[in-house]
N, C-alpha and C positions, 0 to 999 in steps of 0.2 A: 355378476356376483355368484358365488358358489351356492350349494344347497343350504337349506335351513338346518341348523343343529339345535337340538333341544337339550335341556339339562334336568337332572334329577338330584335332589338333595338327599344324601344318605344319612339322615339324622340319627337313625338307630345305630348304624355302623360307626358313625363318628364317636359315639360314646363307647361302644363295645371295643373298638380298637384303641381306646384311650384308658379305660378303666373297667371296673367291675359292674357298676349299676347303671340303670337308665333313669331319666327323670321321672318324677311322679306324674300321676294323671293330671293334677292341677297345673303342673308346670308345662306339660305337653299341650294342654288346652290353651294355656296362656300364650305360648309362642306360635301356635299354628296360624293365627290371623296375621302375625308379623311376617311369617314366611310367605304367606299369600301376598302380602303387601309388597314384598320384594319384587314380584312381577317377573322373575326370570326362570321359574321352575314349572315345568309341565308335569313333573312327577315328584313324589316324596316317599321315601322309604319309612313306613310307619311302624312296622313290627316284623316278627319272624326271628329266626336264629335263637339267640339267647335271651331275647326280649322278655318273654313270659316267665322263664325260669328265674331270672334275676329280680323281676318284680315280685314274684312270690317270696323269694328270699328276703326281700325288704318288707314283707308283710302287706303288700299291695295287691289288689285284684287286677291282673293284667287284662282281663276282658273289658272291664270298665275303661282302662287306659286306652286300649286299642279303639274302642268306639268313640271316646272323647277326642282322640287325635285325628281319626279318619274323617269325622263328621264335617268339619269346616272345609276340608279339601274336596270332599264329595260334593258339597253344595256349590262350589265354584268351578267344578270340572277339572280340577287337578287330580290326576290319577295317583292312587296309593299303591305301593307294592311292598311285598314281604319276601323274606328269605326262607326257603324250604330245603332242608338237608337230605331230601330224597328218602332213602330207607330210614334215616334217623329223624326225619321230620324236624321237630323243634328241639331235639335233645341230642345227647352224645352217643346214644346206643340205639339199636334198631327198634322200630315201632310196628306193631301189627297192622295189617291192611285195614281192618275196620276202624281203627283209631285214626289212621291217615286219611281215610275217606271222610270221616266226620269232621276233621280239621277244615276241609275245604267248604263244607256246608256252613260251618261256624264262621270262618274268616270272610266268606262272601257276605253273609248277613251283617257282619260287623263293619263292613264298608271297605274291605280290601279288594282292589280291582285286579291286581297282577301278582302272580306268584313266580318268583325266580327259583327254579328247581335245579339243584345241582347234586352231583354225587362225587365224593372225594376221590373215587377211582375212575371217574368217567365211564362207569358201567351203565349202559343205557337201560338195562333191566331194572335198575334201582330208580330210574327216572320216569319211565314210560307209564307206570300205573298212576303217577301223580298228574300226568297230562290229562288222562281220562277224568280223574276226579275233579281237576280244576275246571274243565269244560262243563261237567255236570253241575258244578256249583255256580256257574256263570262267571268264572274268572278267566283271565287271559293267561295261558301257560307260556311263560318265558323259560327256556331251558339254557343252562349254563355249560360252557366248556371251561373246565378248570385248567388254566394255563400254567405250564412249567417248561423247563428246558431239559431235555434228555435225548439220548439217541432214539428212543421210541416215540417221543412226542413230536412227530413231524407234521407238516402241513396236510399230508394225505391222511394221517391218523385222525387229526381233528376234523377234516372234511368228511371222513367216513362217519364219525359220530354225529356231526350236524345233519348229514343225509338221513340217518336213522331217526333222529329226534324230529325232524321236520316231517318225515313220512308218518310218524306216529301222532302228529297233530300239533307240534310246537308252532306257535304263531310268531315267536320272537326268539332271538338267540342273544345270549349275553356272553361276552368274552370276560370271564372272571379271573382277573390277574391278581389273585389274593395276596401274593407276596411282592407284587410289583416288579418281578424279575423277567417278565415277558419282554423279549427284545423288540424294539419298535418296528424294525423292518419286517420281522416275522409276523407281527400282529397286523401290519398293514397288508401284507400278502394274503393272510388268512381272511381278513375282512373282505378283500376284493374277490377271493375265490367264492365265498358264500354269497356275496351280493350279485356277482355275475350269474350265478346259477339260480339264485332265489331272490330276484329284485324286489319282490313284495315283502320279504321277511325283514322286520325291524331288527337292527343290530345295536345293542347297548354295550358300552365299554365300562368296566369297573376295574380300576387300577389303583392299588395303594401306593403311597409316596415313598415308602421305606428306603429303597436303595437309590432313588432319584431318577428313574427312567420314565415316570408316568407322564410328564408333560410331552416328551418326545413321542411317547406311545399314543397319546391323545391326538397329536397332530397327524401321525401316520394313519390311524384308523379313520379319522375324519376325511382325510384326503383320499381314502379308498372306499368310502361309502357308508361309514357308521352314521347312525341317526341320533343317538342319545348318549350323553356322557354323564357318569356319576361324579358328583363334586361334593365338597364340604364347605363350611364357613368357619371363620375364626370365632372363638379361640381354639378350636379343635382341628383345624385343617393342618395339612402337611405332617411332619413327623412320620409316625407309622400309620397315619390315617389316609386322607385323600387330598388332592390339590384343591386350593381355594377357588371358588367359582369366579371371583374377580379376575384372577390371573388367567384362567382358562378362556373366559370370554374375551379378554384383551388379546390373547394369542390368536384365537380363531377369527376374531374380527379383522385383525391385521392380515390374516391369510386370505381374507376375502369371503368368508362364510357369513351367511345371514344368522345373526345371533340376537337374542333379546337384550334389552337394556335393563340395568339393575337400578332399582330405587335405592339409592345409597343411604337415604335417611332410614329406610326400613332395615337395610343391612346392618347399620350401626345399632339399631334397636335390638335386632336379633342377636348380634354379637354381644352386646351388653347383657342381655337377658340370659344367654348361655353362660356367660361368666358369673352371673348371679347364682345360677344353679350350681356351678362349680364351687363358688365360695360358700354357699349355704351348707352343702354336705357332700355332693358328688365328688368334689376334688380330693376328699380324704381317701378315696379309693382309686385315684388315678396315679399310675406310676410315672414319675417325671421322665423316665427314659423313653416313654412312648411319644414324647414331644420331639424327639431327636431322630433325624434320618441317619442311616448307616449303610455305607457301601459294602460293609461286611456281609450283608444279607444276600448279595449277589452270588457268592460262592456256595452257601449252604442251602439257599432257596427257602428258608423258613419264613412264614408269614410274619409281618411286623407286629401284629397283634399279640403274638406269643412272647415277645421279648420280655415283657414285665414278669410273667410267670417263670420264664426260663431263667432270668437273673436270680429270682428267688430260689429256684432249684439249685443253681450253681452256688449261691451263698450257703445253702444248707449242706451241700456236698463238699465244699472247699476244705472245711476243717478236717473232715474225715480223710480226704485224700492227702492233705498236708501232714497229718499225723502219720500216715503210712510212709510218706516220703522222708520224714524226719527219722523214723525208725530205720530206714535204709541208708541214712546219711546223705540223702539227696536234698537239693535246694527246694524250698517251698514255692508254690505257684501263686502268683497274684491272680486277681479276678480276670484281668485281661489275658494272662497266660491260659487260664482255664477256659475262657470264652473261645479263644482261637483253637484250643484242643477240641472243644465240643463241636465247633463249626467243621473242623477237619474230619472229625469222627462221623458227623452227619453225612459229609461227602463220601466217606467210606461205606457207611451202612446203606445209604439210599439205593444205589444200584443193586446191592446184594439182596434187598428185599423187593426188587422188581419195579423201582421207580414209581411208587404211588405218588400222585400229586400231593404236595405238602399243604393240605388244607384239613380242617376239622373233620374227623378226629385223627386222621393218619399223620398229620404233622406232629401231633402230640406223641403218637406211638413211636415214630422214627426218632424223635428227640429223646424220648425216654429210653429206648434201646441204646442210643448213643451215650447217654449220660451214665447208664449202668455199665456200659462197656468201659468207660473211663475208670470207674471204680474197680471193676474186676481185673482190669489189666494192671492197675497199680498193685493189686493184691497178688498178681502173678497167676491168675486163673484163666486169662484169655478173654475172648469176646463171647457174646451171646449166652452168658451163663445165667443172667437174671432177666427172664422175660415172662410176663404174666400171660393169662389166657387171651386178653384183648390184643396184645401184640402178636401172639401166635395166630389169633383169629384172622388178622389182616394177612399174614403170610400164607396161611392155609387156604384162603379163598372164601372164608365164611362171611365176609362183608361184601364180596363181589370179586370180579376178575381183576387180578393184578395186571397192569399194562405190560410189564417186562417179564423177565425170567428170574425165578428165585435161584440164588446161588447154591451150587451143589453141596456146600458145607452145611447150609441150613436144611436142605432136603434130607441129608444124612442124619443131622441132629434130630429132625422131626421123627424120622424112622426109628432112631434109638429110643426116643421117648414115647413111642407108640401113638404118634399123632398122624392123622390122615388128611391129605389134601382133598379138596372138593371143587367142582365147577358148577355146583347147584345154583339155581336162581335164589339169591339170599332171602328174598322176602317170603319164599315158600317154606322157610324153616320156622316161621313164626305162626303161632295160633291166634285166632281172634280173641280179643280180651274184653270187649265192651260189656258183655253180660255180667262178668265178674265185677266190673266197676259200677254197673247199675245196681247190683246187689249191695255193694258197699254203701252207695249213696242212699239207698232205701233204708238199710239198717241204721244208718246214722241220722236219718231224717233230713238229709241235705237236699235242697232244691236243685233240679237239673239245670236251672238257669234259662235265661232267654235263648231260644234256638239251641238248647242243650249245651251251651258254652261252659257251664260249670262241670258237667259230666266230662266234656272234652278235656278240661283243665286237669281233672283228677287222673284221667287215662293217660294224658301226655306226660304229666309231672307228678306221679303218685306221692313220692316222699315229700316234695316241696309243698304240694297242695294240702296234704294232711297237716303239716306244720303251720301252714297259713291258716287253716280252719281252726286249729286249736289255739292260735294266738302265739305259739312258741316262736314262729318265724319273726314276728315283730319284736319280741323280747330279745331274741338273738341279735337281730339287726341293730337295735338301739344299744345293746352292750358292745357290739363291734364298732359302732360309730363313736361311742364314748371312748373306747380303747384307742381308736385311731386319732381322735382329738387329743387325748392325753399324751400319746406318743409324739405327736407333732409339736405340742406345746412344751413338753417336758424333756425332750431329748432329740438330739440330731442323729442319733444312732438308729439304724434300721433294726427290725426284729432279729434278723440273722446275726447282725453284729452284737446285739445285746446277748444273744444266746452264746456267741463265741466267748464273751468275757465272763459269763456267769460262773462257769466252772473251768478253771485253768487246766485241770488234769482230766477233764471229762469230755466225752463226745456227746454232742447234742443229737438225739434221735429225732429227726425232722420228718414230718408227714410229707410224703412225695405227692399226695393227692388229697383233695378234700374228701370227707366221707365219715363213716361210722367205725369206731374202734372195736376190734374183737381180739381176744387173747389166744384162742385156740382155733385151729383150722381142722375141720372134720374130713375134708376131701369131698370130691364131687361137687364143688361149688358151694359148699355150706360151711358156715362157722357156727360154733356153739358157745353159749355163755360159759364163763370159767372164772375161777378165782384170779383176781388180778395179781400180777407179780409183786413180790414183797421187796422192800428196801433191803439191800444186801445180797439179793439173788445174784448168782454168778452166771455169766454168759461166755461162750466161746466165740471167737471170730467166725462170722458166717452163720451163726445161729439166727433163727427167725425171732424177732422180738415181739411183733404183733402183726395183725392183719387189718387192712382198711377196706371196708366195702365202699367202693367209689360210686358216684352218682350214676355212672353208666352200667352198673350192675356187676362189675368185675371186682375180685378181691386182689388187692395189692399187698405183697409181702414187704414188711419193713424189717431190714436186717439190724442186728445188734452191733453195728459198726465193727470195731476191733475187738469187741468183747470186754469183759471186766465185771465190776460190781455195780449193780443198780443203786444209785445214790439219790435219785429224785424221780418222781413220776407225776405228770401233769394231766393225765386223762383217766377217765373211768370206762369200764366195760359198757359198750353201747353208746357212748357219748359221741357227739358230732365234733369234728375237728376240721380246721381249714388247712389248705395246702400251705406248707411253710411253717406251720406251728410246731413248736418243740413238744414232743410227746413225753420225753424223759431224758435223763442224763445217765450215762454209764461211764464210771471212772475206770480208766485203764489200770491194770495191775502193775505194781512196781517191778522193774526188771532186775 
């Protein structure tokens, strides 16, 4: 018999790759004993990534949820693990060193045993500080290699990164195949290279199912020395998520590996319970498209978890693009036409911005550049016309070292716009922030919480935590839930389709990101309050309609489509808006 293979249940990622929210504290505490009863998992992913942010958005305390979920596993010796985005920690934008260090003290006390640290650019400088903090907190640092396919992402490239991370103290290596596009043979060779050189290093494979390669990849990595495989359970397995543990165990058992048996009675209970969570409320925020696998993901390399938001982006953009095409006497594009155009544009843009691995947040940046290119090319303005500071930050090196070479066209464009490239260690650009957050906690009379976990929550997710403390988050969530229920019960149309039909002669101005609305931009990263635009105000094509302060701290410009007369506005100055929401309608002037 071959070596023993262990399994991890990625319960957090199952939900994140399917929809918006995570189960509540009571639901997590309810299912944990059933997961244990299944008897086949040596590890469970209990928190990290977007877990805490979305719990706050639902008006729930994520610290209590993490403690409640970890406790049963801690008591029986099943290890818990979390996802850490390196420089970005648990959010979409960079985090100061003192807040990142505090995270490890808090998470260790809450019962998290292992941290999976990754950087979207595979820049070891963004990972190595977390190795030190994990060890100081008593946690096992597992470092991830973000897997993708490009001329620069060779076996030697990845082996060099593994060498540096292991030298810095990484005790485990994760092959993070976030889009599921890692070629099985390549992954097998990489696993063998690492295992031959570092036989004591545990290797864990994390591969999404999206394009359909994950089962072959699992077989290859196991045959070449991998130790642990990430899996999911029904009803959230497969699709854009992960392979189901039953299928993986069956395949590996037939291959001759030693694998644990599954208590099928417990599996069916966990399956039914997860479906109950979906039926109760979580399903209202799950995009059905994320239940479907797609080989189209192989070409563009975008992670499957992005498909839901990407389709919403396309729905909002399609009407504007088709209006331009009608004006030119060209045939309108279907959603499938536009999807293929977007995938093709991602394939064009990706090498020109230096082949950043397409994982949070760089997958979003590359997709957004590509989407804006589709619009500006239809307008006859060419590519790379509409890029915000976050997109430029990736290109300029402010988030870390880009793996490849930036295209000369973008280098020249940056020069014309007065933008400078940098090779600085990105975390040194950030000033410590905990003292300011302590002051805010003191002024509000807020308790720092057990092991300073409430202080950490404010420092990691300032806006979301303040809304949680004020009760506004819960109100917003309940309103969103009721709206989602009403939409499901009352109409088969998506919000984007409803917007399309609302004004036959008007363009829907759709929010490209979630955030806070501002009407005037002051420059230097600041927006100021202003009188909101009045009904009847005229706009020219290409005018800025408003600005959105995104959760990651950047301002996104929202264009006024093809211009015309403002006929309806659905947002107030400073109000919060969700990605895909219609901000306003602008009626095109008669020709």
